[in-house]
N, C-alpha and C positions, 0 to 999 in steps of 0.2 A: 201301718205307720209309714209316712212319707220319708224318703231318704233326704238327708240334708243336701242342699244344693252344692255342687262342686265349685270351688273357687278357682281363680286362675293360678293361685299359688300351689294348689294341689297337683297341677300338671307340671310343676317345675318351670313355669314360664311366666313368672311374675316380673314383667318388664318395666313397669313404672309408667308406661304410656299406652296401656291396653285400651283405654277409652278412645284415644285419638286413632289408634290402629283400627279398632273395630268400626269406628265412624267412617274411616277411609274405605274399608271394605264394604260397609253397609250401603254406601252411596251407589253401589252397583247391583244391589239386591234385586231390583226390578228388571234387570236386563240379562243377567247371567246366572247360571247355577253356581252354588257355593264352591263346588270343586273346581270351577273355572276361575272365578274372580279371586279365589285364594292366591292363585299363581300370578295373576295380574299384579296384585299388591306386592307379593314377594319380589317379583322382577323389578318393580320400581324402587323397593327398599334396597335391593342389591345395587342398583344403579346410583341411588342417592349416596350410599356409603362409600363406594369406590370413587365417586366424584368428590366427596368430601375429603377423602384421603389424598386424592390428587391435588385438590385446591390447597390443602395445608402444605404439601411439598412445593407446589407452585409458588406460594407466597415466600417460602424459605429460599427458593432459588432466585426469585426476584430481588430479595434483600441481599443476595450475594452476587448480583449482576456485575458490580465493579471488580469482583475477583474472578470474573470470567465465566460465571455460571449462566446457563441458557435455560430459561424456564420452559421453552418450547422444544427442547431436545428430548425425545422419548427415552433415550438411553439413560438420562439422568434419573428417571423414574424406575426403570427396570433395574438399575444398579441398586436402588433402595427397596426392591421387592414391592413396588407400587405399580398398579396398572396404569398404563398410559391411556388417558381419556381424551380423544380428539375433540376439537372445539364444538362440533355439532352434537356431541353426546354429554356435554357438561351440564350439571344440574341447573345452573342459573340460566343457561340457554333454553333448556326445556321449560323451566318455570316461567320464563318470559313469554313463552308461546303457548301457555296452558289453555288460553281461550281461542286459539287458532282452530278453525274447523278441521284442519288437517293434522291436528295434534297426534292422532293415532299413527299416521305415516311417519311423522317426525320422531316419535318414540321408537317405532320399528327400525327406522334408519339409524337411530342412535345405537340400538342394540347391535345392528349389523356392523356399524363402524367399530364398535368395541371388539367384536369377535374378529374383525378383519385385522386389527392392530395388535390383538392379544391371542395368538393361536391356541393357547391352553383353554380358551373359552369357546372355541369354535363348536357350534351346534348345541350349546348349553343354554343360552339366554332365551327367554320367551320373546316371540316376535308376532304376536296376534293382536296388537293394539289397534291396527287399522281395520279389523274385522267389523262388518256392519252391525253385529249383535252388541258391540261395545259402544254405548252412548258416549259421544265425544265430549259433550258438556260435562257429564259426570266424570269422565277421565280427567278433564282439566281440574275439576274440584279435587279429585283424588291426588293429583300431582301437588296441588297446593297443600293438602293435609299431610302428605308424606314429607313435604318440605319442612313441616313444623316439628318432625321427630328429631331427636337428638343427633348431633353431629357424628360422623363416622370417624372419630378420633381413635387412637390406639386403645384406649380403655374400653370403648364401646365395641370395637372390632374383636376384642379378646373375650367376649362374654357368650360365645356360641349364639350370636344374635339370630341368625336365620333358623337354626335348629329350634331355638326357644320360641321364635315367632311362629314357626310351623306347628309346634306343639300347642301353642295358644289357639291358633286358627283351627287346628284339627279338633281340639276339645270343644270349641264353640260350634263348629259345623256338625260334628258328630252328635252333639247334644240336640241340635236343631233337627237332625235327621233321625234321631232315635237310636243311634248306634252307641256302642260302648266307647267312651272317650279313652284315648291312649292306646287303642287297639293296635295301631301300627307305629307307635312311637315309644321308645324306651325312656322312662322318666330319668331326669338328670341324676337323681339320687342313686338310682340303680347303676347308671353308667359310672358314677364316681366311685361306688363301692367296688365294682369290677376292676377299675383301673388301679385303685389303691391296693387291692389284693395282689394283682400281678406285678405292680411296680415296674413299668416299662421304662427304665432309665435310658437305655441305649439299645439299638438293634432294629429289627424289622417287625413291625406290628401289622397284623393281618386281620381283617374282618370280612368273612365270606358273605355276609348279608348286612351291609354297612348302613342301610337306610339313609338318613340325611347327614351322616358323618359325625355324629356326636361322640362316638367312642374315640375317634381320632383327635378331635378337638380337646377332649378331656385328657388324653394321653400327652399331648403337647403341653397342656397346662401343668400336668404332674411333673414333667421334665423341668419346666421353667421354675416351678415352685421349689424344686430340690437342687437349684443351682446349675441346672443344665441349660442348653440353648436350643432354640427352635432348629430343627435339622439334626439333632442327636438321634432321632428315631426316623426310620423310613416307613412311609405309609403305603400299604397295599390293601386293596379291597375290591369288591364288586357288589352290584345291586341289580336285582331282576326287574324292578319297576323303572321304566324309562324316566318318568317324571321325577321320582325320588332320586334317581341317579344324577339327574341334572341339578337337583337341589343340593346334593352332597358335593358336587363339583363347585357350585357357587359358595357353599358353606366353607369349604377349604380355601377357595380363592380369596374370600373376603378378609381372611386373616393371614394370608401369605404362606399357607402350608402346601408344600409340593407333594402331592399324593398321586399314586398310580392306581386309578380306579378303572383302568381299561379304556378303550376308545369308544365303548358303547355299553349298554346295559346287558346283563346276561345272568342266567340262573346258575349258581355255583355247583349245583348237583349235576346238571346236564351239560354245562359248558364252562369249564374251569378256565378263567382268563389268566391264571398264574400257575400253570401245571408244574413248573420247575422251581417255584418259590420254596425256600427253606426259612420259614418264619421263626423268630425268636419268641414271639408272643401272638397268641390267637385270642382276640377279644370279640365276643359276639353275643347277641341276645337272639337266638334263633326264632324265626317266625312261627311260634307255636300255634298261631291261629290258622296256619295254612296246612290243612290235612291232605289236600290233593297235590302232593309234590311228585307224583308220577314215579314212585319208587320201583314199579314193575318194569320200567324202561331201563333201569340201571343194570 
């Protein structure tokens, strides 16, 4: 008997714009492997959301111009825990050049500009958009489609967007590749149960195998739902996979969570980045699928 087809909601990633999202990624199917174009799309979604948050604050500052506000002062944004987005990286600028044959370099330059002006993102954002294997006409179409996804307002930024997008993409790609969906991603329902059990109201929260950072995001949600404030808990973690580590950094950054995930990826068994940490809560879903963890070297 055939198994019932897994739906997007089964992955905990029912976003409401799955069709648009998949269409955006599918535009690149003929040019790149799934594992590659997944991150191309995620990078653009990240850029779109921080640009939207910037534009909302920009409009607010413009309205306060008579009171001395300066909409082009980076410190105005940093004070509000919003990333400063330089003119050459703003979404409308990129979308207006989506059909430019050099759009790949334009996007790469935008990512570099954001990293330059926001040190916490240094070395995190994808910068492969000018690569010859990425069809520039399709990249322009992708930018147009991502532009139609909901605005990066506070409500959207608080929904573990990148983690949920990652889960949805992983489920789709894993299905296409014949692998077990969810193998490297902890479902949101499991994360929520773990957080509710530990109730991390205040203190230091540590995840030694943090993946895309979903445990941290859910912990912040728990604190806010119980009358606390973002920042009542301190985030510490690490991740052995470089690509996933970058995703976790982006995932925290998109919602203004200040977390210490180390300056690079590392295996917590063999290279502990927080050897002196005394955590109040340890939240983790260990990588049970990883049997070759080199225990004989410990």
